[in-house]
C-alpha positions in Angstrom: -64.4 -4.1 46.2 -66.7 -5.9 48.5 -67.7 -3.9 50.8 -67.1 -6.7 53.4 -63.4 -7.2 53.3 -61.3 -9.5 55.5 -57.0 -9.4 55.9 -55.0 -12.2 56.5 -51.5 -11.8 57.9 -49.1 -13.6 59.5 -47.8 -12.2 63.2 -44.7 -13.6 64.9 -46.0 -14.4 68.2 -50.0 -14.9 66.9 -50.1 -16.5 63.9 -52.4 -16.0 61.6 -54.7 -12.8 62.6 -57.4 -11.4 60.4 -58.8 -8.0 60.7 -62.5 -7.2 58.9 -62.9 -3.9 57.3 -65.7 -2.3 55.0 -68.7 -0.6 54.9 -70.2 -4.3 56.2 -67.7 -5.1 58.4 -69.8 -6.4 60.9 -70.4 -9.3 58.0 -67.1 -10.0 58.4 -66.9 -9.9 61.9 -69.9 -12.7 62.0 -67.7 -14.9 59.6 -64.4 -14.6 61.7 -66.2 -15.4 64.3 -68.2 -18.3 62.6 -65.1 -19.8 61.2 -63.6 -19.6 64.8 -61.3 -17.3 65.0 -61.3 -15.2 68.3 -61.2 -11.5 68.5 -58.5 -10.0 70.9 -58.4 -6.7 73.1 -57.1 -4.6 70.2 -60.1 -6.0 68.1 -57.7 -8.2 66.0 -58.8 -11.4 65.1 -56.8 -14.5 66.1 -56.9 -18.3 65.2 -57.1 -19.9 69.2 -54.0 -22.3 68.2 -50.9 -23.0 66.2 -51.5 -26.2 65.0 -50.8 -26.3 61.3 -53.9 -28.8 60.2 -56.0 -27.2 62.3 -55.0 -24.0 61.0 -56.0 -24.8 57.0 -58.7 -26.2 58.1 -59.8 -23.1 60.1 -58.8 -20.6 57.1 -60.7 -22.9 54.5 -64.1 -22.7 56.9 -63.8 -18.7 56.8 -63.7 -18.8 53.5 -67.1 -20.6 53.3 -68.2 -18.6 55.8 -67.1 -15.4 54.3 -68.7 -15.9 50.9 -72.5 -17.1 53.2 -71.7 -13.8 54.7 -71.1 -11.8 51.3 -67.4 -10.9 52.8 -64.2 -11.4 50.6 -61.0 -12.5 51.9 -57.7 -11.8 50.9 -54.2 -12.4 52.3 -51.7 -9.4 52.8 -48.3 -9.6 51.2 -46.4 -8.6 54.9 -46.2 -9.7 57.7 -48.5 -7.9 60.5 -48.6 -4.3 60.7 -48.4 -4.4 64.9 -45.2 -6.6 64.3 -43.7 -4.4 62.9 -44.4 -0.9 64.8 -43.0 -2.7 67.5 -40.2 -3.9 66.2 -39.5 -0.2 65.3 -40.4 1.4 68.8 -37.8 -1.3 70.1 -35.2 0.5 68.1 -36.2 3.9 68.2 -34.1 6.7 70.8 -35.9 6.9 73.7 -39.1 4.7 75.2 -41.9 4.2 72.7 -44.9 2.9 72.6 -46.9 1.0 69.5 -50.7 0.7 69.4 -52.5 -0.4 66.8 -55.4 1.6 65.4 -58.0 0.0 63.1 -60.5 1.6 60.9 -63.0 -0.8 60.5 -65.7 2.1 58.2 -64.1 3.4 55.4 -65.3 6.8 56.9 -63.9 6.0 60.2 -60.0 6.9 58.8 -61.5 10.7 57.9 -61.2 10.9 62.1 -57.8 11.0 61.2 -57.5 14.1 58.2 -57.9 17.0 61.1 -54.9 16.0 63.4 -52.4 14.6 60.9 -49.6 16.9 60.6 -47.9 16.2 57.8 -47.2 18.2 54.1 -46.5 15.2 51.9 -47.5 12.0 50.9 -49.3 10.3 53.8 -51.7 13.4 53.8 -52.8 12.6 50.6 -53.0 8.6 51.5 -55.2 9.4 54.1 -57.5 11.3 52.0 -57.5 9.5 49.4 -56.9 5.9 49.4 -58.5 3.0 51.5 -56.4 2.2 55.0 -58.0 -0.5 56.9 -55.4 -0.1 60.2 -52.5 1.3 61.1 -50.0 1.8 64.0 -49.2 5.0 66.2 -45.8 4.9 67.8 -45.9 7.6 70.8 -42.8 8.4 72.6 -42.7 9.9 76.4 -42.5 13.2 75.5 -46.3 12.7 73.6 -44.7 12.4 69.9 -46.9 10.5 68.2 -45.8 9.1 64.7 -48.4 7.2 62.6 -47.6 4.3 60.3 -49.3 3.0 57.6 -48.4 0.3 54.9 -48.2 2.5 51.5 -50.3 1.9 48.7 -48.9 0.9 45.7 -46.0 -0.7 47.0 -46.0 -4.0 47.9 -43.1 -4.0 51.5 -42.8 0.0 52.1 -44.1 1.6 55.1 -45.2 5.5 55.1 -44.7 7.3 58.5 -45.9 11.0 59.3 -46.7 12.8 62.9 -50.0 14.1 64.1 -49.9 17.7 65.4 -48.3 18.2 69.2 -50.9 18.5 71.9 -50.6 22.5 72.2 -51.0 23.0 68.5 -54.8 20.7 68.6 -55.2 20.1 64.7 -52.5 20.2 62.0 -54.5 20.0 59.1 -53.3 22.8 55.9 -50.2 24.2 58.6 -47.7 25.2 56.5 -45.0 24.5 59.1 -45.8 20.8 58.9 -43.3 18.2 57.6 -43.2 15.9 55.1 -44.0 12.2 55.6 -41.2 9.7 54.6 -41.2 6.0 53.3 -39.7 3.3 55.1 -37.9 0.1 54.4 -40.1 -3.1 55.9 -36.7 -4.0 57.2 -37.2 -2.2 61.0 -33.5 -1.4 61.9 -33.4 0.5 58.5 -36.8 2.2 59.0 -35.7 3.2 62.8 -32.5 4.7 61.6 -34.7 6.6 59.0 -37.2 7.3 61.1 -34.1 8.8 63.8 -32.2 10.6 61.5 -34.5 12.2 59.2 -38.0 12.2 60.3 -37.8 13.0 63.7 -34.9 16.0 63.1 -37.2 17.5 60.6 -40.3 16.9 62.8 -38.5 18.8 65.9 -37.6 22.0 63.6 -40.9 21.9 62.4 -42.5 22.5 66.2 -40.0 25.3 67.0 -40.6 27.2 63.4 -44.4 26.5 64.5 -44.3 27.7 68.0 -42.5 31.0 66.9 -44.6 31.9 64.0 -47.3 31.1 66.9 -45.9 33.5 69.3 -44.8 36.1 66.9 -48.5 36.5 65.5 -50.2 36.3 68.9 -47.8 39.1 69.4 -48.9 41.0 66.5 -52.3 40.4 67.5 -51.5 41.8 70.7 -49.7 45.4 69.6 -52.9 45.3 66.7 -54.9 45.5 70.1 -53.1 48.5 72.1 -52.5 50.2 68.6 -56.2 50.2 68.3 -57.0 50.8 72.2 -54.3 54.2 72.0 -56.4 55.1 69.4 -59.4 55.3 71.5 -57.2 56.9 74.5 -55.9 59.3 72.5 -58.8 60.6 70.3 -61.4 60.1 73.5 -63.9 58.4 71.1 -64.3 55.2 69.1 -64.0 56.6 65.4 -66.7 59.3 64.9 -69.0 58.4 67.8 -69.6 60.9 70.4 -66.3 61.8 73.2 -66.1 58.8 75.6 -66.8 58.9 79.2 -64.6 58.1 82.2 -66.7 55.3 83.1 -66.6 54.3 79.1 -63.1 54.4 78.6 -62.7 52.1 81.5 -64.7 49.7 80.4 -62.6 49.7 76.8 -59.7 49.5 78.9 -60.9 46.6 80.2 -61.9 44.9 77.2 -58.6 46.0 75.3 -56.8 43.4 78.6 -59.0 41.2 78.4 -58.3 40.1 74.7 -54.8 40.6 75.4 -54.7 38.2 77.9 -56.5 35.8 75.7 -53.2 36.1 72.7 -51.0 36.8 75.4 -52.2 32.5 77.0 -50.9 31.5 73.5 -47.5 33.1 74.5 -47.3 31.4 77.7 -48.2 28.2 76.2 -45.6 28.4 73.7 -42.4 30.7 74.8 -41.2 28.6 77.4 -39.9 26.6 75.3 -38.3 28.6 72.8 -36.4 30.3 75.6 -35.2 26.5 76.4 -33.7 26.3 73.2 -32.1 29.8 73.0 -28.8 30.0 73.2 -27.5 33.9 72.8 -23.7 33.3 73.6 -23.6 31.2 70.5 -25.1 33.9 68.3 -23.5 37.5 67.0 -25.7 38.7 70.0 -25.1 37.8 72.9 -26.3 40.8 74.6 -29.3 39.3 74.0 -29.3 36.9 77.3 -30.3 39.5 79.8 -33.4 40.2 77.1 -34.4 36.8 77.3 -34.2 37.0 81.1 -36.0 39.8 81.7 -39.2 38.1 79.2 -39.1 35.0 81.2 -39.3 36.7 84.2 -42.7 38.3 82.7 -43.7 34.8 81.7 -43.7 33.9 85.3 -45.0 36.8 86.9 -47.9 37.3 84.6 -48.6 33.1 84.2 -50.8 32.7 87.4 -52.6 36.0 87.3 -55.9 34.2 86.7 -55.3 31.7 89.4 -54.3 34.4 92.3 -57.4 35.4 93.8 -55.7 37.6 96.7 -54.6 39.9 93.5 -57.8 43.1 93.4 -58.5 43.7 89.4 -56.3 46.7 89.6 -52.9 44.8 90.5 -53.6 42.2 87.8 -53.8 44.6 85.3 -51.0 46.3 86.1 -49.0 42.4 86.3 -50.5 41.9 82.9 -49.9 45.4 81.6 -46.5 45.1 82.7 -45.7 41.5 81.3 -47.3 43.0 78.1 -44.9 45.8 77.9 -41.7 43.5 78.0 -42.9 41.4 75.2 -43.9 44.2 73.0 -41.1 46.0 73.7 -38.4 43.1 73.2 -40.3 40.8 70.6 -37.5 41.4 68.1 -34.7 40.5 69.7 -36.8 37.5 71.1 -37.8 36.3 67.8 -34.3 36.9 66.6 -32.6 34.4 69.3 -35.3 31.8 68.8 -34.9 31.4 64.9 -31.4 30.8 65.3 -32.0 28.4 68.0 -31.8 25.3 66.5 -33.0 21.8 67.4 -30.5 19.2 67.3 -29.7 18.0 63.6 -29.7 14.0 64.2 -30.5 11.7 67.2 -28.6 8.2 67.5 -30.5 4.5 67.0 -28.9 2.1 69.4 -26.8 -0.4 67.8 -28.2 -3.6 69.9 -32.1 -3.4 70.5 -33.7 -4.2 74.2 -35.3 -7.3 74.9 -38.2 -7.8 73.2 -41.2 -6.5 74.5 -45.2 -7.1 73.8 -46.9 -4.6 71.9 -48.6 -2.3 74.7 -52.2 -1.6 74.1 -53.0 2.3 74.2 -54.6 4.3 76.4 -57.5 5.3 74.0 -59.2 2.9 71.9 -59.1 3.3 68.1 -62.9 3.3 66.3 -63.6 -0.7 65.4 
């Protein structure tokens, strides 16, 4: 495979488009510019006009210039991925923006690896196959999907997800959803995403949130048990007895560590509480406990920003919140695990009016 390549595809609204890539992608870009292609704001190259004879002549000239620059020209068997992404976005439930991503240099696609939240084929493909371009689909809630052409298949696509923002990186996470293969037909692809992938994604988010809160509470309990052992013995392990000042400092250290972990609870528990429906379970009495836990979160979330609190007042409120969550974590986790995200999304029967492919907020690497 040449280290400078140009892929030609057909764009519905733009005619012939070209994408240069490879370790010497700049040589491919120079060949495109020299032959008369013009670079768009998305860094995809386009022919400047749609006249058939002129287009044929420009493409022929591109082959000559590519040869002179040591670049290889190939023609894609698929339509331009921007059209595919835009059509799927229009058919998905809610508001979705589509955006082109270019990974002109082979190493750039590795930037995706830490953030791709996938336990299926897409994660493997990104790490082992060349992907010179892709498309992202992002809804108003911040869910971002990655759409790529499926290697080894003439027309199919793969779609997976990036880790939700509160989780930061997603690589290797055992709760990650599995990417799925899509038909090249936008209607079928959108229905597959809505009926299969998005419900699986939402369940995965819910499961990961629940596990994240449970792990944070376990760490807080471990810290509390260690602190209680120090208080009971008056010393650290076999060390000499601690005086009042040292005990006070140890208590402050415990609370600071517990607060750092409790911030995870504050970040993820509200979304879980919103989904809980105790009345629909065998333990409707848990509703009162959940309300108490929600109040504890509200009381604790602004502790670091409330300048009117003394250190003693802050510590007392934090201890109260910690005690509530450690005491009632079992009913919370029981209800959180029983709460199920929606099983299906509805794809509109009639697509909204055609829209141009929007530009994303963050430009991809070129």
